[in-house]
PALO-773782 format. One record per residue (C-alpha): residue number from 0; residue in three letters; x, y, z. Coordinates in steps of 0.02 Angstrom, whole numbers. Layout:
BEGIN
<resi->NUM | resn->ALA | px->X | py->Y | pz->Z>;
...
***
This chain:
BEGIN
<resi->0 | resn->UNK | px->-2 | py->0 | pz->0>;
<resi->1 | resn->UNK | px->77 | py->162 | pz->-61>;
<resi->2 | resn->UNK | px->-66 | py->280 | pz->-22>;
<resi->3 | resn->UNK | px->-46 | py->436 | pz->84>;
<resi->4 | resn->UNK | px->-186 | py->493 | pz->196>;
<resi->5 | resn->UNK | px->-224 | py->634 | pz->74>;
<resi->6 | resn->UNK | px->-236 | py->513 | pz->-74>;
<resi->7 | resn->UNK | px->-360 | py->404 | pz->22>;
<resi->8 | resn->UNK | px->-462 | py->556 | pz->70>;
<resi->9 | resn->UNK | px->-463 | py->616 | pz->-112>;
<resi->10 | resn->UNK | px->-517 | py->444 | pz->-172>;
<resi->11 | resn->UNK | px->-653 | py->439 | pz->-41>;
<resi->12 | resn->UNK | px->-718 | py->609 | pz->-101>;
<resi->13 | resn->UNK | px->-720 | py->542 | pz->-280>;
<resi->14 | resn->UNK | px->-813 | py->384 | pz->-228>;
<resi->15 | resn->UNK | px->-942 | py->487 | pz->-130>;
<resi->16 | resn->UNK | px->-969 | py->611 | pz->-270>;
<resi->17 | resn->UNK | px->-981 | py->474 | pz->-401>;
<resi->18 | resn->UNK | px->-1108 | py->376 | pz->-303>;
<resi->19 | resn->UNK | px->-1211 | py->533 | pz->-269>;
<resi->20 | resn->UNK | px->-1223 | py->574 | pz->-453>;
<resi->21 | resn->UNK | px->-1259 | py->395 | pz->-508>;
<resi->22 | resn->UNK | px->-1428 | py->340 | pz->-574>;
<resi->23 | resn->UNK | px->-1561 | py->279 | pz->-458>;
<resi->24 | resn->UNK | px->-1539 | py->106 | pz->-538>;
<resi->25 | resn->UNK | px->-1353 | py->98 | pz->-494>;
<resi->26 | resn->UNK | px->-1384 | py->163 | pz->-317>;
<resi->27 | resn->UNK | px->-1517 | py->26 | pz->-293>;
<resi->28 | resn->UNK | px->-1382 | py->-103 | pz->-328>;
<resi->29 | resn->UNK | px->-1233 | py->-18 | pz->-247>;
<resi->30 | resn->UNK | px->-1318 | py->39 | pz->-87>;
<resi->31 | resn->UNK | px->-1230 | py->77 | pz->78>;
<resi->32 | resn->UNK | px->-1213 | py->-106 | pz->129>;
<resi->33 | resn->UNK | px->-1125 | py->-144 | pz->-37>;
<resi->34 | resn->UNK | px->-1018 | py->13 | pz->-59>;
<resi->35 | resn->UNK | px->-832 | py->-3 | pz->-40>;
<resi->36 | resn->UNK | px->-740 | py->141 | pz->40>;
<resi->37 | resn->UNK | px->-572 | py->208 | pz->-13>;
<resi->38 | resn->UNK | px->-491 | py->119 | pz->134>;
<resi->39 | resn->UNK | px->-574 | py->-42 | pz->78>;
<resi->40 | resn->UNK | px->-512 | py->-22 | pz->-100>;
<resi->41 | resn->UNK | px->-335 | py->17 | pz->-47>;
<resi->42 | resn->UNK | px->-332 | py->-140 | pz->62>;
<resi->43 | resn->UNK | px->-420 | py->-253 | pz->-64>;
<resi->44 | resn->UNK | px->-332 | py->-201 | pz->-223>;
<resi->45 | resn->UNK | px->-155 | py->-253 | pz->-179>;
<resi->46 | resn->UNK | px->-49 | py->-348 | pz->-303>;
<resi->47 | resn->UNK | px->-94 | py->-370 | pz->-485>;
<resi->48 | resn->UNK | px->-278 | py->-362 | pz->-535>;
<resi->49 | resn->UNK | px->-346 | py->-396 | pz->-709>;
<resi->50 | resn->UNK | px->-425 | py->-239 | pz->-777>;
<resi->51 | resn->UNK | px->-543 | py->-220 | pz->-925>;
<resi->52 | resn->UNK | px->-495 | py->-60 | pz->-1014>;
<resi->53 | resn->UNK | px->-613 | py->14 | pz->-1141>;
<resi->54 | resn->UNK | px->-540 | py->128 | pz->-1274>;
<resi->55 | resn->UNK | px->-615 | py->205 | pz->-1431>;
<resi->56 | resn->UNK | px->-555 | py->194 | pz->-1610>;
<resi->57 | resn->UNK | px->-540 | py->346 | pz->-1724>;
<resi->58 | resn->UNK | px->-711 | py->298 | pz->-1796>;
<resi->59 | resn->UNK | px->-787 | py->301 | pz->-1620>;
<resi->60 | resn->UNK | px->-799 | py->111 | pz->-1608>;
<resi->61 | resn->UNK | px->-773 | py->42 | pz->-1432>;
<resi->62 | resn->UNK | px->-634 | py->-83 | pz->-1398>;
<resi->63 | resn->UNK | px->-605 | py->-175 | pz->-1235>;
<resi->64 | resn->UNK | px->-452 | py->-273 | pz->-1180>;
<resi->65 | resn->UNK | px->-375 | py->-343 | pz->-1023>;
<resi->66 | resn->UNK | px->-219 | py->-278 | pz->-941>;
<resi->67 | resn->UNK | px->-124 | py->-308 | pz->-779>;
<resi->68 | resn->UNK | px->-173 | py->-169 | pz->-662>;
<resi->69 | resn->UNK | px->-85 | py->-111 | pz->-505>;
<resi->70 | resn->UNK | px->-171 | py->2 | pz->-380>;
<resi->71 | resn->UNK | px->-39 | py->128 | pz->-329>;
<resi->72 | resn->UNK | px->-70 | py->295 | pz->-243>;
<resi->73 | resn->UNK | px->-259 | py->266 | pz->-246>;
<resi->74 | resn->UNK | px->-270 | py->242 | pz->-434>;
<resi->75 | resn->UNK | px->-227 | py->111 | pz->-565>;
<resi->76 | resn->UNK | px->-65 | py->94 | pz->-662>;
<resi->77 | resn->UNK | px->-54 | py->-23 | pz->-812>;
<resi->78 | resn->UNK | px->52 | py->-50 | pz->-962>;
<resi->79 | resn->UNK | px->53 | py->-108 | pz->-1141>;
<resi->80 | resn->UNK | px->164 | py->-119 | pz->-1293>;
<resi->81 | resn->UNK | px->180 | py->42 | pz->-1393>;
<resi->82 | resn->UNK | px->141 | py->-63 | pz->-1546>;
<resi->83 | resn->UNK | px->-32 | py->-111 | pz->-1483>;
<resi->84 | resn->UNK | px->-194 | py->-40 | pz->-1548>;
<resi->85 | resn->UNK | px->-233 | py->9 | pz->-1368>;
<resi->86 | resn->UNK | px->-76 | py->118 | pz->-1361>;
<resi->87 | resn->UNK | px->-128 | py->207 | pz->-1521>;
<resi->88 | resn->UNK | px->-305 | py->236 | pz->-1453>;
<resi->89 | resn->UNK | px->-236 | py->300 | pz->-1286>;
<resi->90 | resn->UNK | px->-116 | py->419 | pz->-1373>;
<resi->91 | resn->UNK | px->-254 | py->496 | pz->-1478>;
<resi->92 | resn->UNK | px->-398 | py->482 | pz->-1358>;
<resi->93 | resn->UNK | px->-344 | py->458 | pz->-1176>;
<resi->94 | resn->UNK | px->-522 | py->445 | pz->-1109>;
<resi->95 | resn->UNK | px->-558 | py->270 | pz->-1051>;
<resi->96 | resn->UNK | px->-671 | py->165 | pz->-943>;
<resi->97 | resn->UNK | px->-588 | py->42 | pz->-827>;
<resi->98 | resn->UNK | px->-666 | py->-103 | pz->-728>;
<resi->99 | resn->UNK | px->-600 | py->-236 | pz->-613>;
<resi->100 | resn->UNK | px->-728 | py->-375 | pz->-580>;
<resi->101 | resn->UNK | px->-690 | py->-518 | pz->-462>;
<resi->102 | resn->UNK | px->-835 | py->-637 | pz->-499>;
<resi->103 | resn->UNK | px->-991 | py->-581 | pz->-405>;
<resi->104 | resn->UNK | px->-891 | py->-533 | pz->-251>;
<resi->105 | resn->UNK | px->-804 | py->-370 | pz->-290>;
<resi->106 | resn->UNK | px->-808 | py->-240 | pz->-429>;
<resi->107 | resn->UNK | px->-736 | py->-70 | pz->-463>;
<resi->108 | resn->UNK | px->-807 | py->29 | pz->-611>;
<resi->109 | resn->UNK | px->-735 | py->195 | pz->-668>;
<resi->110 | resn->UNK | px->-720 | py->322 | pz->-805>;
<resi->111 | resn->UNK | px->-578 | py->445 | pz->-833>;
<resi->112 | resn->UNK | px->-423 | py->468 | pz->-936>;
<resi->113 | resn->UNK | px->-244 | py->404 | pz->-936>;
<resi->114 | resn->UNK | px->-77 | py->488 | pz->-939>;
<resi->115 | resn->UNK | px->83 | py->407 | pz->-995>;
<resi->116 | resn->UNK | px->206 | py->389 | pz->-850>;
<resi->117 | resn->UNK | px->374 | py->459 | pz->-906>;
<resi->118 | resn->UNK | px->547 | py->455 | pz->-830>;
<resi->119 | resn->UNK | px->535 | py->633 | pz->-766>;
<resi->120 | resn->UNK | px->367 | py->604 | pz->-677>;
<resi->121 | resn->UNK | px->366 | py->599 | pz->-488>;
<resi->122 | resn->UNK | px->285 | py->426 | pz->-488>;
<resi->123 | resn->UNK | px->405 | py->350 | pz->-617>;
<resi->124 | resn->UNK | px->534 | py->273 | pz->-499>;
<resi->125 | resn->UNK | px->409 | py->203 | pz->-376>;
<resi->126 | resn->UNK | px->296 | py->134 | pz->-512>;
<resi->127 | resn->UNK | px->439 | py->52 | pz->-603>;
<resi->128 | resn->UNK | px->509 | py->-20 | pz->-440>;
<resi->129 | resn->UNK | px->340 | py->-91 | pz->-393>;
<resi->130 | resn->UNK | px->316 | py->-174 | pz->-562>;
<resi->131 | resn->UNK | px->494 | py->-241 | pz->-561>;
<resi->132 | resn->UNK | px->471 | py->-316 | pz->-388>;
<resi->133 | resn->UNK | px->304 | py->-395 | pz->-438>;
<resi->134 | resn->UNK | px->363 | py->-474 | pz->-600>;
<resi->135 | resn->UNK | px->543 | py->-505 | pz->-559>;
<resi->136 | resn->UNK | px->603 | py->-401 | pz->-706>;
<resi->137 | resn->UNK | px->585 | py->-222 | pz->-765>;
<resi->138 | resn->UNK | px->440 | py->-195 | pz->-883>;
<resi->139 | resn->UNK | px->562 | py->-92 | pz->-986>;
<resi->140 | resn->UNK | px->650 | py->-255 | pz->-1027>;
<resi->141 | resn->UNK | px->495 | py->-333 | pz->-1104>;
<resi->142 | resn->UNK | px->511 | py->-249 | pz->-1273>;
<resi->143 | resn->UNK | px->573 | py->-97 | pz->-1367>;
<resi->144 | resn->UNK | px->420 | py->14 | pz->-1333>;
<resi->145 | resn->UNK | px->338 | py->-30 | pz->-1166>;
<resi->146 | resn->UNK | px->220 | py->105 | pz->-1103>;
<resi->147 | resn->UNK | px->159 | py->129 | pz->-925>;
<resi->148 | resn->UNK | px->0 | py->227 | pz->-890>;
<resi->149 | resn->UNK | px->-74 | py->308 | pz->-739>;
<resi->150 | resn->UNK | px->-261 | py->315 | pz->-731>;
<resi->151 | resn->UNK | px->-347 | py->479 | pz->-682>;
<resi->152 | resn->UNK | px->-527 | py->433 | pz->-639>;
<resi->153 | resn->UNK | px->-665 | py->563 | pz->-640>;
<resi->154 | resn->UNK | px->-801 | py->440 | pz->-586>;
<resi->155 | resn->UNK | px->-779 | py->281 | pz->-484>;
<resi->156 | resn->UNK | px->-883 | py->161 | pz->-381>;
<resi->157 | resn->UNK | px->-834 | py->8 | pz->-281>;
<resi->158 | resn->UNK | px->-953 | py->-137 | pz->-252>;
<resi->159 | resn->UNK | px->-955 | py->-291 | pz->-143>;
<resi->160 | resn->UNK | px->-1102 | py->-411 | pz->-149>;
<resi->161 | resn->UNK | px->-1074 | py->-446 | pz->38>;
<resi->162 | resn->UNK | px->-955 | py->-308 | pz->100>;
<resi->163 | resn->UNK | px->-934 | py->-369 | pz->279>;
<resi->164 | resn->UNK | px->-907 | py->-549 | pz->224>;
<resi->165 | resn->UNK | px->-782 | py->-495 | pz->90>;
<resi->166 | resn->UNK | px->-682 | py->-391 | pz->215>;
<resi->167 | resn->UNK | px->-684 | py->-532 | pz->344>;
<resi->168 | resn->UNK | px->-635 | py->-665 | pz->215>;
<resi->169 | resn->UNK | px->-492 | py->-562 | pz->148>;
<resi->170 | resn->UNK | px->-436 | py->-508 | pz->321>;
<resi->171 | resn->UNK | px->-454 | py->-323 | pz->285>;
<resi->172 | resn->UNK | px->-460 | py->-204 | pz->435>;
<resi->173 | resn->UNK | px->-630 | py->-123 | pz->439>;
<resi->174 | resn->UNK | px->-637 | py->62 | pz->398>;
***
Protein backbone atom coordinates (compact mmCIF):
# COMPACT_ATOMS: atom_id res chain seq x y z
CA UNK A 1 0.00 0.00 0.00
CA UNK A 2 1.54 3.23 -1.23
CA UNK A 3 -1.31 5.61 -0.44
CA UNK A 4 -0.91 8.71 1.66
CA UNK A 5 -3.71 9.85 3.94
CA UNK A 6 -4.47 12.68 1.49
CA UNK A 7 -4.70 10.26 -1.45
CA UNK A 8 -7.17 8.07 0.45
CA UNK A 9 -9.24 11.14 1.38
CA UNK A 10 -9.25 12.31 -2.25
CA UNK A 11 -10.32 8.86 -3.44
CA UNK A 12 -13.10 8.79 -0.83
CA UNK A 13 -14.35 12.17 -2.01
CA UNK A 14 -14.40 10.85 -5.61
CA UNK A 15 -16.27 7.69 -4.56
CA UNK A 16 -18.83 9.72 -2.61
CA UNK A 17 -19.38 12.23 -5.42
CA UNK A 18 -19.62 9.47 -8.03
CA UNK A 19 -22.18 7.51 -6.05
CA UNK A 20 -24.21 10.65 -5.37
CA UNK A 21 -24.47 11.49 -9.07
CA UNK A 22 -25.17 7.91 -10.17
CA UNK A 23 -28.53 6.82 -11.47
CA UNK A 24 -31.25 5.55 -9.16
CA UNK A 25 -30.78 2.13 -10.74
CA UNK A 26 -27.08 1.97 -9.87
CA UNK A 27 -27.69 3.26 -6.35
CA UNK A 28 -30.33 0.54 -5.86
CA UNK A 29 -27.63 -2.05 -6.57
CA UNK A 30 -24.66 -0.35 -4.93
CA UNK A 31 -26.37 0.79 -1.74
CA UNK A 32 -24.62 1.54 1.54
CA UNK A 33 -24.23 -2.13 2.57
CA UNK A 34 -22.48 -2.86 -0.74
CA UNK A 35 -20.39 0.28 -1.19
CA UNK A 36 -16.65 -0.06 -0.81
CA UNK A 37 -14.81 2.82 0.80
CA UNK A 38 -11.45 4.18 -0.28
CA UNK A 39 -9.82 2.40 2.67
CA UNK A 40 -11.50 -0.85 1.57
CA UNK A 41 -10.25 -0.46 -2.01
CA UNK A 42 -6.70 0.34 -0.93
CA UNK A 43 -6.65 -2.79 1.22
CA UNK A 44 -8.40 -5.07 -1.28
CA UNK A 45 -6.63 -4.03 -4.48
CA UNK A 46 -3.10 -5.07 -3.57
CA UNK A 47 -0.99 -6.97 -6.06
CA UNK A 48 -1.88 -7.40 -9.70
CA UNK A 49 -5.55 -7.25 -10.69
CA UNK A 50 -6.91 -7.92 -14.16
CA UNK A 51 -8.50 -4.77 -15.56
CA UNK A 52 -10.86 -4.41 -18.48
CA UNK A 53 -9.90 -1.21 -20.27
CA UNK A 54 -12.27 0.27 -22.83
CA UNK A 55 -10.81 2.57 -25.47
CA UNK A 56 -12.31 4.09 -28.62
CA UNK A 57 -11.10 3.88 -32.21
CA UNK A 58 -10.78 6.91 -34.49
CA UNK A 59 -14.22 5.98 -35.90
CA UNK A 60 -15.75 6.01 -32.42
CA UNK A 61 -15.97 2.23 -32.15
CA UNK A 62 -15.46 0.84 -28.63
CA UNK A 63 -12.67 -1.64 -27.95
CA UNK A 64 -12.08 -3.52 -24.72
CA UNK A 65 -9.04 -5.45 -23.63
CA UNK A 66 -7.54 -6.87 -20.46
CA UNK A 67 -4.37 -5.56 -18.82
CA UNK A 68 -2.46 -6.16 -15.61
CA UNK A 69 -3.45 -3.39 -13.23
CA UNK A 70 -1.67 -2.27 -10.09
CA UNK A 71 -3.42 0.03 -7.61
CA UNK A 72 -0.77 2.57 -6.57
CA UNK A 73 -1.40 5.90 -4.84
CA UNK A 74 -5.17 5.34 -4.93
CA UNK A 75 -5.38 4.82 -8.69
CA UNK A 76 -4.53 2.23 -11.29
CA UNK A 77 -1.33 1.88 -13.24
CA UNK A 78 -1.11 -0.44 -16.22
CA UNK A 79 1.06 -0.99 -19.25
CA UNK A 80 1.07 -2.18 -22.83
CA UNK A 81 3.30 -2.35 -25.85
CA UNK A 82 3.62 0.85 -27.84
CA UNK A 83 2.82 -1.24 -30.92
CA UNK A 84 -0.63 -2.24 -29.65
CA UNK A 85 -3.89 -0.81 -30.95
CA UNK A 86 -4.67 0.17 -27.35
CA UNK A 87 -1.53 2.37 -27.22
CA UNK A 88 -2.58 4.12 -30.43
CA UNK A 89 -6.07 4.71 -29.03
CA UNK A 90 -4.73 6.02 -25.72
CA UNK A 91 -2.31 8.38 -27.46
CA UNK A 92 -5.06 9.93 -29.57
CA UNK A 93 -7.97 9.63 -27.13
CA UNK A 94 -6.87 9.16 -23.51
CA UNK A 95 -10.45 8.92 -22.20
CA UNK A 96 -11.17 5.38 -21.02
CA UNK A 97 -13.43 3.30 -18.85
CA UNK A 98 -11.75 0.84 -16.52
CA UNK A 99 -13.30 -2.04 -14.57
CA UNK A 100 -12.01 -4.71 -12.25
CA UNK A 101 -14.54 -7.47 -11.61
CA UNK A 102 -13.82 -10.35 -9.26
CA UNK A 103 -16.69 -12.73 -9.97
CA UNK A 104 -19.82 -11.62 -8.10
CA UNK A 105 -17.83 -10.68 -5.01
CA UNK A 106 -16.09 -7.39 -5.81
CA UNK A 107 -16.15 -4.82 -8.59
CA UNK A 108 -14.72 -1.40 -9.28
CA UNK A 109 -16.14 0.58 -12.19
CA UNK A 110 -14.72 3.88 -13.35
CA UNK A 111 -14.41 6.44 -16.11
CA UNK A 112 -11.59 8.90 -16.67
CA UNK A 113 -8.44 9.35 -18.71
CA UNK A 114 -4.88 8.09 -18.70
CA UNK A 115 -1.54 9.79 -18.79
CA UNK A 116 1.68 8.14 -19.90
CA UNK A 117 4.11 7.77 -17.01
CA UNK A 118 7.46 9.18 -18.10
CA UNK A 119 10.94 9.09 -16.58
CA UNK A 120 10.70 12.68 -15.32
CA UNK A 121 7.34 12.10 -13.55
CA UNK A 122 7.34 11.99 -9.75
CA UNK A 123 5.70 8.52 -9.77
CA UNK A 124 8.10 6.98 -12.32
CA UNK A 125 10.68 5.48 -9.96
CA UNK A 126 8.20 4.05 -7.49
CA UNK A 127 5.92 2.69 -10.24
CA UNK A 128 8.80 1.04 -12.07
CA UNK A 129 10.21 -0.39 -8.81
CA UNK A 130 6.80 -1.81 -7.85
CA UNK A 131 6.31 -3.47 -11.23
CA UNK A 132 9.86 -4.81 -11.23
CA UNK A 133 9.41 -6.35 -7.75
CA UNK A 134 6.09 -7.88 -8.74
CA UNK A 135 7.25 -9.47 -12.00
CA UNK A 136 10.90 -10.10 -11.17
CA UNK A 137 12.06 -8.02 -14.12
CA UNK A 138 11.71 -4.46 -15.28
CA UNK A 139 8.80 -3.91 -17.65
CA UNK A 140 11.23 -1.86 -19.72
CA UNK A 141 13.02 -5.12 -20.57
CA UNK A 142 9.90 -6.68 -22.08
CA UNK A 143 10.20 -4.99 -25.46
CA UNK A 144 11.46 -1.95 -27.33
CA UNK A 145 8.42 0.29 -26.64
CA UNK A 146 6.76 -0.59 -23.33
CA UNK A 147 4.42 2.10 -22.05
CA UNK A 148 3.19 2.58 -18.52
CA UNK A 149 0.02 4.54 -17.82
CA UNK A 150 -1.46 6.20 -14.78
CA UNK A 151 -5.23 6.34 -14.62
CA UNK A 152 -6.95 9.59 -13.66
CA UNK A 153 -10.55 8.68 -12.75
CA UNK A 154 -13.31 11.25 -12.81
CA UNK A 155 -16.02 8.79 -11.70
CA UNK A 156 -15.59 5.60 -9.68
CA UNK A 157 -17.68 3.23 -7.60
CA UNK A 158 -16.66 0.16 -5.63
CA UNK A 159 -19.06 -2.73 -5.06
CA UNK A 160 -19.10 -5.81 -2.86
CA UNK A 161 -22.04 -8.20 -2.96
CA UNK A 162 -21.47 -8.89 0.75
CA UNK A 163 -19.11 -6.18 2.00
CA UNK A 164 -18.71 -7.40 5.58
CA UNK A 165 -18.12 -10.98 4.48
CA UNK A 166 -15.61 -9.89 1.81
CA UNK A 167 -13.64 -7.84 4.30
CA UNK A 168 -13.69 -10.65 6.86
CA UNK A 169 -12.70 -13.31 4.28
CA UNK A 170 -9.84 -11.24 2.95
CA UNK A 171 -8.70 -10.15 6.42
CA UNK A 172 -9.07 -6.46 5.75
CA UNK A 173 -9.18 -4.09 8.69
CA UNK A 174 -12.58 -2.43 8.77
CA UNK A 175 -12.73 1.25 7.96
